[in-house]
Structures are given as C-alpha cells and as structure tokens.
C-alpha positions as CSV (number, residue, x, y, z in Angstrom):
1,M,-58.0,73.8,23.8
2,V,-60.8,74.1,25.4
3,A,-63.4,76.4,27.1
4,L,-65.9,75.0,30.2
5,V,-68.5,77.2,31.1
6,I,-69.7,77.2,34.6
7,Q,-72.6,79.2,35.8
8,G,-75.3,79.5,38.2
9,S,-74.0,78.6,41.9
10,M,-71.5,75.7,42.9
11,H,-72.2,74.1,46.0
12,T,-71.0,70.9,47.7
13,G,-71.4,67.8,46.2
14,P,-73.2,67.2,42.7
15,D,-71.8,70.6,41.4
16,C,-68.0,69.3,42.3
17,M,-68.5,66.2,41.1
18,R,-69.3,67.3,38.0
19,L,-66.8,69.4,37.2
20,T,-64.9,67.1,38.3
21,K,-65.9,64.2,35.9
22,A,-65.7,66.9,32.9
23,V,-62.5,67.5,33.6
24,E,-61.5,64.2,33.7
25,A,-63.3,63.3,30.3
26,M,-61.5,66.1,28.7
27,I,-58.0,64.5,29.6
28,A,-59.3,61.1,28.5
29,E,-59.5,63.4,25.1
30,N,-56.2,64.5,25.5
31,E,-57.8,68.1,25.9
32,T,-55.2,69.3,28.7
33,R,-55.2,73.2,28.0
34,I,-58.4,74.0,29.8
35,I,-60.1,77.5,30.3
36,F,-62.8,77.6,33.3
37,D,-64.9,80.4,32.2
38,L,-66.7,81.6,35.3
39,G,-68.1,85.1,34.1
40,A,-71.2,83.5,34.9
41,L,-70.8,81.6,38.1
42,T,-72.4,83.8,40.7
43,H,-71.5,82.0,44.0
44,A,-69.1,79.2,45.2
45,D,-68.3,77.9,48.2
46,S,-65.2,76.3,49.5
47,A,-65.4,72.9,47.7
48,A,-66.2,74.8,44.5
49,I,-62.6,76.3,45.3
50,G,-61.1,72.6,46.4
51,A,-62.9,70.8,43.0
52,I,-60.9,73.7,41.0
53,V,-57.9,73.0,42.7
54,R,-58.2,69.3,42.6
55,C,-58.9,69.9,39.1
56,L,-55.7,72.1,38.3
57,A,-53.8,69.2,40.1
58,S,-55.5,66.6,37.5
59,I,-55.2,69.0,34.7
60,K,-51.2,69.7,35.8
61,K,-50.7,65.8,36.2
62,A,-51.8,65.2,32.3
63,G,-49.3,67.7,31.3
64,G,-51.6,70.5,31.0
65,M,-52.6,74.1,31.9
66,L,-55.6,75.2,33.5
67,R,-56.6,79.1,33.0
68,I,-60.0,80.9,34.5
69,V,-61.4,83.9,33.1
70,T,-64.3,85.6,35.7
71,V,-65.8,88.8,35.9
72,Q,-67.6,88.7,39.3
73,P,-66.4,90.3,41.8
74,M,-67.2,88.2,44.4
75,I,-65.7,85.4,42.7
76,V,-62.4,86.7,42.1
77,H,-62.5,88.1,45.9
78,S,-63.2,84.7,46.6
79,L,-60.4,83.6,44.3
80,Q,-57.8,85.7,46.0
81,L,-59.1,85.4,49.1
82,T,-57.9,81.3,49.3
83,K,-54.7,82.2,47.0
84,V,-55.9,80.3,44.5
85,D,-55.1,83.2,41.9
86,K,-51.7,82.9,42.6
87,L,-51.7,78.8,41.3
88,I,-54.3,79.5,38.2
89,P,-53.6,82.8,36.1
90,I,-57.1,84.7,36.1
91,F,-58.4,86.7,32.6
92,A,-60.7,88.9,32.1
93,T,-61.9,87.2,28.2
94,V,-61.6,83.9,26.9
95,E,-59.7,84.6,24.5
96,A,-57.0,86.8,26.1
97,A,-56.7,83.4,28.3
98,A,-56.8,81.5,24.8
99,A,-54.3,83.9,23.6
100,D,-52.0,82.7,26.9
101,L,-52.7,79.0,26.3
102,S,-51.3,79.6,22.6
103,L,-47.8,81.3,23.5
104,P,-44.6,78.9,23.5
105,G,-44.4,77.6,27.5
106,A,-47.4,79.9,27.8
107,G,-47.3,82.5,30.1
108,S,-47.9,81.8,34.1
109,A,-48.2,85.5,35.1
110,N,-51.3,86.4,36.2
111,S,-53.3,89.0,33.6
112,G,-56.3,90.7,33.3
C-alpha cells in the first residue's frame, strides 16, 4: 500500500501527466493499493478529475484499489459534482483509507 501526496493546483497538461506516470510506476512495482492524499490540493480542473478517473481504471485493471483522502471543501465538492465520490471511496485521513484498504475484500462504502 502506498500513499501519493498531491498538493497545490493540478491542471491540464504536465500535472495530469505526472500523476498518470506516477501511478504507472507504482503499478509496475506491484503497488496496486493506492491512496491519493489530496489534503494539500487547493485546486483541480476537469482534466485533473479526468486523470484521477483514468488512474482508477489503470489501478483496477491491475487488480488494485484506489482511495482518496481530502479535507479541502472545494475539492470534495468537485469530486461530488462529478460523481467521482461514487467511484472512489473518500476518507478524512490517510489512516482511515489505509485501514479500509487493509480489510479483507476492502470495503467500498464511502467513509469520512
């Protein structure tokens, strides 16, 4: 299990490419239980949300799971507005997300 901290602003282009490449590298190292720690992410455009969903697809294809940790209300709102919160469980802390990933069968219900 690995947590990837994403901070600042994430926009179209290099930011999205960095995220995709980081996830591809994790999968190549057989790290398929991944947490995106968005606690320090201040802004994410639609391309960033799309990149997160594409990462989810890659992780699932590799037999893994993705969880999101976020505390920024604007980011939570964006994830809810785009229904990403229905695809990827969102947690308030990395510890809670890690505990969920450690469960047998790893639950899929959103927790906070």
